[in-house]
C-alpha positions as CSV (number, residue, x, y, z in Angstrom):
1,M,18.0,18.0,-24.9
2,E,15.0,19.7,-26.2
3,G,11.7,17.5,-26.8
4,H,8.0,17.6,-27.4
5,P,5.9,18.3,-24.2
6,V,4.8,14.9,-23.1
7,D,0.8,14.5,-22.7
8,Y,0.0,12.4,-19.5
9,A,-3.6,13.4,-20.0
10,H,-4.6,9.6,-21.1
11,L,-3.3,8.4,-17.8
12,A,-6.3,10.2,-16.3
13,P,-8.7,9.6,-14.3
14,T,-6.9,6.7,-12.3
15,L,-3.5,8.6,-12.4
16,L,-3.4,12.3,-12.4
17,V,0.1,13.9,-13.5
18,E,0.1,17.6,-12.6
19,A,3.5,20.1,-12.8
20,D,4.6,22.4,-10.3
21,G,7.7,23.8,-12.1
22,P,10.4,21.0,-13.0
23,I,8.4,18.6,-10.5
24,R,5.8,16.0,-11.7
25,I,3.3,15.2,-9.2
26,I,1.8,11.6,-9.7
27,T,-1.4,11.1,-7.8
28,M,-3.2,7.8,-7.6
29,N,-6.7,8.8,-8.1
30,R,-9.0,6.1,-7.1
31,P,-9.8,7.8,-3.4
32,D,-13.1,5.7,-3.3
33,E,-11.5,2.5,-3.5
34,L,-8.4,3.8,-1.2
35,N,-6.0,3.9,-4.4
36,S,-6.2,0.1,-4.6
37,F,-5.0,-1.0,-8.0
38,D,-7.5,-2.3,-10.8
39,D,-6.2,-3.1,-14.0
40,A,-6.3,0.8,-15.5
41,L,-4.2,2.0,-12.5
42,H,-1.8,-0.7,-12.3
43,T,-1.0,-0.5,-16.4
44,N,-0.9,3.4,-16.0
45,M,1.6,3.4,-13.1
46,R,4.0,1.1,-15.2
47,R,3.6,3.3,-18.3
48,V,4.0,6.6,-16.3
49,W,7.7,6.2,-15.8
50,D,8.5,5.9,-19.4
51,L,6.9,8.9,-19.9
52,L,8.3,10.8,-17.3
53,I,12.1,9.5,-19.1
54,D,10.6,11.7,-22.3
55,D,9.6,14.8,-20.2
56,H,12.8,16.9,-20.6
57,E,11.4,19.9,-18.4
58,A,11.2,17.0,-15.4
59,R,13.8,17.4,-12.9
60,A,12.1,15.2,-9.9
61,V,8.8,13.6,-9.1
62,V,6.4,13.4,-6.1
63,L,4.3,10.4,-5.8
64,T,1.1,10.3,-3.4
65,G,-2.5,9.3,-3.4
66,A,-5.8,11.1,-3.3
67,G,-7.9,11.1,-0.5
68,R,-7.3,9.5,3.3
69,A,-5.2,6.7,1.7
70,F,-1.6,6.3,-0.2
71,S,-2.6,3.0,-1.6
72,A,-4.5,0.2,0.0
73,G,-2.5,-2.4,-2.8
74,G,-4.6,-4.9,-4.5
75,Y,-8.1,-4.7,-5.8
76,L,-10.3,-7.2,-4.4
77,P,-12.3,-7.9,-7.2
78,N,-8.9,-8.6,-9.3
79,F,-7.7,-10.8,-6.1
80,I,-11.0,-12.8,-6.7
81,R,-10.6,-13.2,-10.4
82,N,-6.8,-13.9,-9.9
83,N,-7.9,-17.1,-8.0
84,R,-10.3,-18.2,-10.5
85,D,-8.2,-17.3,-13.8
86,A,-4.8,-18.7,-14.3
87,A,-4.3,-16.6,-17.8
88,A,-5.4,-13.2,-15.5
89,R,-2.9,-14.1,-12.9
90,R,-0.2,-14.6,-15.2
91,A,-0.9,-11.2,-17.1
92,D,-0.8,-9.5,-13.5
93,V,2.6,-10.9,-12.7
94,R,4.1,-10.0,-15.9
95,E,2.8,-6.6,-15.2
96,A,4.2,-6.1,-11.8
97,E,7.5,-7.1,-13.3
98,R,7.7,-4.5,-15.5
99,L,6.4,-2.3,-13.2
100,A,9.0,-2.7,-10.7
101,R,11.7,-2.5,-13.4
102,A,10.5,0.6,-14.9
103,M,10.3,2.1,-11.1
104,I,13.6,1.0,-10.3
105,S,15.3,2.3,-13.7
106,C,13.7,5.8,-13.5
107,E,16.5,8.3,-13.4
108,L,14.8,11.1,-11.9
109,P,14.6,11.2,-8.2
110,V,11.1,10.4,-6.6
111,V,9.6,11.4,-3.5
112,A,6.6,9.4,-2.0
113,A,4.2,11.6,0.0
114,L,2.6,9.1,2.2
115,N,-0.5,10.8,3.0
116,G,-2.2,7.7,4.6
117,P,-1.6,3.9,5.0
118,A,0.5,2.2,2.0
119,V,-0.2,-1.5,2.0
120,G,1.0,-4.6,-0.1
121,L,1.6,-3.1,-3.6
122,G,1.3,0.4,-2.4
123,C,3.9,-0.2,-0.1
124,S,6.3,-1.8,-2.3
125,L,5.9,1.4,-4.4
126,A,6.8,3.9,-1.5
127,V,10.1,2.1,-0.8
128,M,10.7,1.8,-4.2
129,T,11.2,5.6,-4.1
130,D,14.2,7.6,-3.4
131,F,12.7,9.5,-0.3
132,V,9.7,8.9,1.7
133,V,7.9,11.5,3.6
134,M,5.1,9.8,6.0
135,A,2.2,11.2,7.7
136,E,2.9,10.8,11.3
137,D,-0.5,9.3,11.9
138,T,-0.4,6.8,9.1
139,F,1.6,3.1,8.7
140,I,3.1,0.6,6.3
141,S,2.5,-3.1,5.9
142,D,2.8,-5.7,3.4
143,P,0.2,-8.3,4.4
144,H,1.0,-10.6,1.3
145,V,1.8,-13.9,3.8
146,S,-1.0,-13.1,6.0
147,I,-3.5,-13.6,3.5
148,G,-2.0,-16.5,1.7
149,L,0.2,-15.2,-0.9
150,V,4.0,-15.0,-1.4
151,A,5.4,-11.5,-0.9
152,G,6.4,-11.3,-4.7
153,D,5.9,-7.7,-5.9
154,G,8.6,-5.8,-4.1
155,G,9.1,-6.3,0.0
156,A,11.2,-9.3,-0.6
157,V,13.4,-7.4,-2.9
158,T,13.9,-4.1,-1.2
159,W,13.2,-4.4,2.3
160,P,16.5,-6.6,3.2
161,L,18.3,-3.5,1.8
162,M,16.8,-1.0,3.8
163,M,17.1,-2.8,7.4
164,S,18.3,-5.9,9.1
165,L,17.2,-9.5,7.3
166,L,15.9,-10.7,10.9
167,K,13.7,-7.5,10.8
168,A,12.8,-7.7,7.3
169,K,11.3,-11.1,7.9
170,E,9.5,-10.0,10.9
171,Y,7.5,-7.5,9.2
172,I,7.0,-9.2,5.6
173,L,6.1,-12.8,7.1
174,L,4.0,-11.5,9.9
175,G,2.3,-8.8,8.0
176,D,2.3,-6.3,10.9
177,R,1.5,-2.7,10.6
178,I,4.8,-0.3,10.8
179,P,3.7,3.0,12.6
180,A,5.5,6.0,10.9
181,A,7.9,6.3,13.8
182,A,8.6,2.9,13.4
183,A,9.3,3.1,9.8
184,E,11.8,5.9,10.2
185,R,13.7,3.8,12.8
186,L,13.9,0.8,10.6
187,G,15.3,3.0,7.6
188,L,11.5,2.7,5.5
189,C,11.0,6.6,5.7
190,N,13.0,9.7,5.9
191,R,10.6,11.9,7.4
192,V,7.6,11.7,9.7
193,V,5.5,15.0,9.6
194,P,1.9,16.1,10.4
195,R,-0.5,14.8,7.5
196,A,-1.1,18.5,6.6
197,D,2.5,18.9,6.0
198,V,3.1,15.8,4.0
199,L,2.7,17.1,0.2
200,T,4.4,20.4,1.3
201,T,7.4,18.9,2.5
202,A,7.6,16.2,-0.3
203,L,7.7,19.0,-2.9
204,E,9.9,21.0,-0.6
205,V,12.6,18.1,-1.3
206,A,11.7,17.5,-4.8
207,H,12.5,21.0,-5.5
208,R,15.8,20.5,-3.6
209,F,16.7,17.6,-5.8
210,A,15.6,19.2,-9.0
211,A,17.7,22.5,-8.5
212,L,20.9,19.7,-8.1
213,P,23.1,19.1,-11.2
214,V,21.4,16.9,-13.9
215,Q,24.1,14.7,-15.0
216,A,25.7,14.1,-11.3
217,L,21.9,13.4,-9.4
218,R,20.7,10.9,-12.1
219,D,23.8,8.9,-12.6
220,T,24.5,8.9,-9.0
221,K,20.8,7.6,-8.5
222,R,21.3,5.1,-11.1
223,A,24.7,3.6,-9.0
224,L,22.9,3.9,-5.8
225,N,20.1,1.6,-7.4
226,M,22.7,-0.8,-9.0
227,P,22.3,-3.1,-5.8
228,L,18.4,-2.7,-5.7
229,L,18.4,-3.8,-9.6
230,D,20.7,-6.5,-8.7
231,A,18.2,-7.8,-6.1
232,A,15.3,-7.6,-8.5
233,N,17.3,-9.6,-11.1
234,S,18.0,-12.3,-8.5
235,V,14.9,-12.2,-6.5
236,L,11.7,-10.7,-8.5
237,G,11.3,-13.7,-11.1
238,F,10.8,-16.5,-8.5
239,A,8.9,-14.3,-5.9
240,L,6.3,-13.5,-8.5
241,A,6.3,-16.6,-10.1
242,A,5.4,-18.0,-6.5
243,E,3.1,-15.3,-6.0
244,C,0.9,-16.4,-9.1
245,E,1.3,-19.9,-7.6
246,S,0.1,-19.2,-4.4
247,F,-3.1,-17.5,-6.0
248,G,-4.2,-21.1,-7.0
249,T,-3.9,-22.7,-3.4
250,D,-6.7,-23.6,-1.2
251,D,-5.7,-21.1,1.4
252,I,-6.6,-18.4,-1.2
253,K,-9.8,-19.9,-2.0
254,A,-10.7,-20.1,1.5
255,K,-9.9,-16.3,1.6
256,V,-11.7,-15.5,-1.2
257,E,-14.9,-17.6,0.0
258,E,-14.4,-15.2,3.1
259,F,-14.3,-12.0,1.4
260,L,-17.4,-13.2,-0.7
261,A,-19.3,-13.8,2.5
262,R,-18.7,-10.7,4.0
263,S,-19.6,-8.6,1.3
264,E,-22.8,-10.5,0.9
265,S,-23.4,-10.2,4.5
266,R,-22.7,-6.3,4.3
267,A,-25.4,-6.2,1.3
268,S,-27.7,-7.8,3.2
269,G,-27.5,-5.3,6.1
270,V,-26.6,-8.5,8.5
């Protein structure tokens, strides 16, 4: 079907979209903040999946991060805000649910290029894609519980479908880092390569996807994602509501005070 060219420019500078023939390369572009999710990046990441569906020249997607991280997940000022502002945390939860559903529902095959650590929401995004390439010297982790939050934005939905439930509980409840080689063994990534080869490898895989018959590829992806969508429908609402509630707990209040004290110490040179 013919259509007008899709303009991604308004997503910049937090989210960059470039074309490599039929491939759309999405880059989270907050390198100084390790591509953590401020409001702009969170909203733009949710919006980009709808734009991609309207991009009739696109056949596959590569998702990566600028700088030395894929994504550090949550943004500290937002974490502090959500502890203090109930309306803000409810808005964040609604946005998180829309993002997860938009990404899971995207018909284009998506390859994650983990050029560096993928933590929290960054880890959730990576494993909601269709193919994960990891740098051999990096890791993924979901530390929600260890800092006092319910793991609401993806891990509780996706990980039990990708590994044993016991292993999913181990890594989500304890929040331990999962090195690339272990992630491959567990089923959380497909390829482990030297850091310098991550984007090249991801593009090679994306071009293989792009060369496949369009309807067969997209509808097979939709079929394969139906258990994931079912899991999202049954788990995501509760998990995100519980995460929203946990932002108001004494545990999070103590963690916020700890973060603030640390920041003040660094600022004063202590």
